[in-house]
N, C-alpha and C positions, 0 to 999 in steps of 0.2 A: 504494500500500500504506500502511495506517495504521501509524504508528510510535508506540508507547507509550513515553514517556520516563522513567518511573519505576516503582518497585515498587508504588506506590499505584494507578497506572493498570492494571497487570497484575493486581493483586489484585481490582480492581473488575470487570475483564473476566471473570475466573474466577468471581467471585461471581454476576454476571449469567448467565453460561453455566450454572452449577450450578442456579440457580433456574429458568431456562427448560428445562433438561433434565428437572427434576422435573415441570414442567407438561406437557411433551411426552410423557414416559413415562406420565403419569397419564391421557392421552387428552384433555386439554383442547383440543388442536389436532388435528383429524382429518388423515389423510394428504392431501397435495396442497394444503393451505390455505396461503395466502401470509401471512407475518409481516412487518410493516413496521418498519423501523428507528426511525421517528419515534414509533411506538406504544410500542416497547420503551424508548426513551429517556425517554418520559414516564412509563411505568410505574415505572421504577427511578430517575427523577430524575437521569439520567446524560447526558453529552454523546455525540455520535455516535461518537467514536473508540473508547471502550471497548465500545460496543454492536457496532460492526463487528468488533472483535477477538473478542468473545463469539460472534458468529455464525460466525466462522471456526473457533473451537473446536468448536462444535456440528457444523459440517460435517465436521471431521476425525473426529468420533465417530459419524458416520453418521446423525445425527438430522435434518439439513436439507440441502437442495440450494441452493447459491448460483449465480445466473446473473449474469454481469457486466453492469452497467448496467441490470439488470432488477429484481432483488430476491432474496428468500429464500423457499423453500417447504418445508413439512414433507415429509420423504421419503415418496415413494409408490412402491410396487412393482406391476408387472403380475404376473399369475399365473405367467408364465414366469420372471420375475426372482426371484420368491419361491421357486419350486421349485428354481431353481439355487442360491440362498442356503441353502436347507435341505439340499440335497445336499452342499454344502460343509460345513455344520454336522455332518451325519451322519458325515463323514470326519475332520474336524478336532477336534471336541469329545471324541470317545472317546480320541484321542491325548492331548489336554490332561489328561483325567481320569487316564489311565494314568501320565502324568508326575507328577501330583499325589498319587496315593494313597500311595506309599511314605513321603512326608513328613508325612502327616496325623497329628496328635496325637489322643489320646483325648478331649481337651477339644473339639477341632474336630468329631470324630465325634458327641459329645454335643450340640453345637450343631446339627448336621445332623439328628439324631434329633428335637430339639425343633421344628425347622422342619417336618419331615414331620408331626409330631403337630398343629402349628398349622394346616397346610394341611387336614388331615382334619377339623378342628373348624370350618371355615368353609364357607359356601355363597355367599359374596360374591365376585364375579368380581375386583374390584380388589384385595381382600385376598389372594385366591389368587394373582393375578399377581405381586404384590409378594413374597410368600413364596416362590413358585416361582423367581423370578429370584434371590433371595437364596440359596436352596438350591443351585441349579446353579452359580452363580458361585463360591460358597464351596467346592464340590467341586473347582473348578479352581484354587483360590487358592494351593496349595502348589507348583504347577508352576513351574519356573524356565525361562522361555523369553524369547527376544528379540523374537519376532514373533507367535507363535500367540495369546498372551493378548490382545494388543491387537486382533487380527483377530476373535477370538470376541466381545469386548465390542462391537465395531462391528456385527457381525452380529446380536447380540442387540438392539442399539438400533434397527437398521434394520427388523427384523422384529417389533418390539414391538406395533405396531397389529394385526398379523395373528395374533399369539399371543393378543391380547385377543379377537379375533373367534372364534378356536378355543376359548378358555376359555368364552366365552358358549355355544358349542355343548355343551361338556362340562358346563356348569352344570345342564343338563336331567337329567343322570345323576348329579348331585352329585359330579362330578369323579372318579368311581370308577375309570375306566381309568388316569388319571394317578396316583391314590393307590396303586393296585396296583403300577405300575411304579416309583414312588418307593420303595416298601418293598423291592421286589426290588433296586433300585440300592443302597439303604442297606445291605441285608444283604450284598451283595458288597463294599461298602466296609468294613464292619465286619470281614469276613473277610480284607480286604486282597487280594481276588481281582481283580486288574486285568483278566484275560481276561474273566471273567464280567461285570464292570462295563462294559467296552467294548461287549460284545454287547447288554447291556440298554439302554445309552444310545443305541446306534445304532438299535435298534428303537423306542425312545421318541421320538426326533426324527423318524424315518421315518413313524411313525403320524401325527404332526401334519401332516407334508407331504402325506400321502395324503388325510387328512381335509379339509385346506384345498382341495385340488384338486377336491373334490366340491362346493365352494361358490364358484364363480367370481364370484358377485355381490359377494363380500367385497372384490374388487379394483377395483370400479367407483367412480369419483369421484362 
């Protein structure tokens, strides 16, 4: 196990992890691609120790898989694994939203409204993905939980590549189904109607799962 001896080493590892996270979430590395410690060390001008720790951070966040004495790979899911993760999301995220809604401020709701409007104004897949992630995670941000928040973040990270594939399918219809559901969800949040918000979010996530199941080629390496 790598032992980082000072705060500078820890900060460097987190900095590398944050930069790699942005690259992975942006789609720079496709699912199943191997990433090499030596390449990362060269990219960031860092020694192996902070790089190894950065990779462990990314593994804990669900972005990569580490195999002892072998290396690191960008997380890849089979169709069955993805369906299972989405079924977990269908059940856990509505709970997280219910816990968050009572503590939402008017300024947060205004920020959510702005994100919905920005999503409607774009036809670019990467811009839509970024705004969609911001919107949903912000809706959960007021929930006080010990476990569920971290679980949801990990699930979002691990399924990012497949949401990108789904968003590309939606782009053909200018994301209209997602826009409609986002407006329904926002309306429920504005009314602070947790029951309605839960139902809408469940259906929103379920529709993505069912659509992805119709495109098994997305899961081929």
